MARZA-797075 format. One record per residue (C-alpha): residue number from 1; x, y, z. Coordinates in steps of 0.5 Angstrom, whole numbers. Example, Ala and Ser with C-alpha at 12.3 -4.5 7.8 and 13.67 -1.06 7.14 Angstrom:
<nodes>
NODE seq     X     Y     Z
NODE   1    25    -9    16
NODE   2    27    -2    14
</nodes>
This chain:
<nodes>
NODE seq     X     Y     Z
NODE   1    63   -18    26
NODE   2    56   -20    27
NODE   3    54   -27    23
NODE   4    49   -23    19
NODE   5    55   -19    16
NODE   6    60   -25    15
NODE   7    57   -27     8
NODE   8    58   -20     6
NODE   9    65   -19     9
NODE  10    67   -26     6
NODE  11    64   -24    -1
NODE  12    69   -18    -1
NODE  13    75   -22     0
NODE  14    74   -27    -5
NODE  15    79   -27   -10
NODE  16    78   -26   -18
NODE  17    77   -33   -21
NODE  18    75   -37   -14
NODE  19    70   -42   -13
NODE  20    65   -40    -7
NODE  21    63   -47    -3
NODE  22    58   -45     2
NODE  23    55   -50     7
NODE  24    48   -47     9
NODE  25    49   -51    16
NODE  26    42   -55    15
NODE  27    38   -48    14
NODE  28    33   -49     9
NODE  29    27   -44    11
NODE  30    31   -38     9
NODE  31    35   -36     3
NODE  32    42   -35     4
NODE  33    44   -32    -3
NODE  34    40   -28    -8
NODE  35    41   -23   -13
NODE  36    44   -18    -9
NODE  37    50   -22    -7
NODE  38    51   -26   -13
NODE  39    51   -20   -17
NODE  40    57   -17   -12
NODE  41    60   -24   -13
NODE  42    60   -23   -21
NODE  43    62   -16   -21
NODE  44    68   -19   -17
NODE  45    70   -24   -22
NODE  46    68   -30   -17
NODE  47    67   -36   -22
NODE  48    62   -40   -19
NODE  49    58   -41   -13
NODE  50    57   -48   -10
NODE  51    52   -49    -4
NODE  52    47   -53    -1
NODE  53    43   -47     1
NODE  54    37   -44    -1
NODE  55    38   -39    -7
NODE  56    32   -34    -8
NODE  57    31   -28   -13
NODE  58    32   -33   -19
NODE  59    31   -28   -24
NODE  60    37   -24   -22
NODE  61    41   -29   -20
NODE  62    40   -33   -27
NODE  63    41   -26   -31
NODE  64    47   -26   -36
NODE  65    51   -21   -32
NODE  66    51   -25   -25
NODE  67    54   -31   -29
NODE  68    51   -36   -24
NODE  69    49   -43   -25
NODE  70    43   -46   -21
NODE  71    42   -53   -21
NODE  72    36   -53   -16
NODE  73    33   -48   -11
NODE  74    28   -48    -6
NODE  75    23   -43    -4
NODE  76    25   -39     2
NODE  77    19   -43     6
NODE  78    23   -49     5
NODE  79    17   -53     1
NODE  80    14   -53    -5
NODE  81     7   -49    -6
NODE  82     2   -51   -11
NODE  83    -2   -45   -12
NODE  84    -7   -49   -17
NODE  85    -9   -53   -11
NODE  86   -12   -46    -8
NODE  87   -17   -46   -13
NODE  88   -19   -53   -12
NODE  89   -20   -52    -4
NODE  90   -24   -45    -4
NODE  91   -27   -46     2
NODE  92   -20   -48     6
NODE  93   -18   -41     3
NODE  94   -24   -37     5
NODE  95   -23   -40    12
NODE  96   -16   -37    12
NODE  97   -18   -31    10
NODE  98   -15   -31     3
NODE  99   -18   -29    -3
NODE 100   -16   -33   -10
NODE 101   -14   -26   -12
NODE 102    -9   -25    -7
NODE 103    -3   -30    -9
NODE 104     3   -29   -13
NODE 105     8   -34   -16
NODE 106    15   -33   -20
NODE 107    21   -38   -20
NODE 108    22   -37   -13
NODE 109    15   -40   -11
NODE 110     9   -38    -9
NODE 111     6   -33    -4
NODE 112    -1   -33    -1
NODE 113    -3   -26     2
NODE 114    -8   -26     8
NODE 115   -13   -20     7
NODE 116   -11   -17    13
NODE 117    -4   -16    11
NODE 118    -6   -14     4
NODE 119    -6    -7     5
NODE 120     1    -7     8
NODE 121     4   -11     3
NODE 122     2    -7    -3
NODE 123     4    -1     1
NODE 124    11    -3     3
NODE 125    12    -9    -2
NODE 126    13    -4    -8
NODE 127    18     0    -4
NODE 128    22    -6    -2
NODE 129    23    -8    -9
NODE 130    25    -1   -12
NODE 131    30    -1    -6
NODE 132    33    -8    -8
NODE 133    33    -6   -15
NODE 134    37     1   -13
NODE 135    42    -4    -9
NODE 136    43    -8   -15
NODE 137    45    -2   -19
NODE 138    50     0   -14
NODE 139    53    -7   -14
NODE 140    53    -7   -22
NODE 141    57     0   -21
NODE 142    62    -3   -17
NODE 143    59    -1   -10
NODE 144    62    -6    -4
NODE 145    57    -9     0
NODE 146    58    -7     7
NODE 147    54    -1     9
NODE 148    50    -2     2
NODE 149    47    -8     4
NODE 150    44    -7     9
NODE 151    44     0     8
NODE 152    47     5    13
NODE 153    45    12    15
NODE 154    49    15     9
NODE 155    47    10     4
NODE 156    40    11     6
NODE 157    41    18     5
NODE 158    43    17    -2
NODE 159    38    12    -4
NODE 160    33    18    -1
NODE 161    36    23    -5
NODE 162    36    18   -12
NODE 163    28    18   -11
NODE 164    27    25   -12
</nodes>
């Protein structure tokens, strides 16, 4: 079993009513749980998730269907970003190639997109969001994680067909 698949396999083995206690092993620069994994845990009837790790996709995690509670979360960068400072330090932002128009902020934190990557992010970001929303729909419909997230060839074909 690959380490990346361990959490998905573990989720599929969780009995209804259990409390998942997950040690992030000091990882603070990447989300270890997000809306997709928490939605599957909720679908399986997991009572709670307790972790010292980073939780991302808070909007989905805190949705009523997830039944998860988060007392603290951190951005996937492992540090807080104050987007208001960008406006106060325009010259530093310009030196980095960042326009004030190219930033977004939500419950998970903030992201500043350098001009050189803006077209790529605009082209691929929306598709990534659509794909993850489709995965959440599949999870809410009872689909298991292995083969769904990450997608295997069969799931990729189903997803492609769903877009037509």
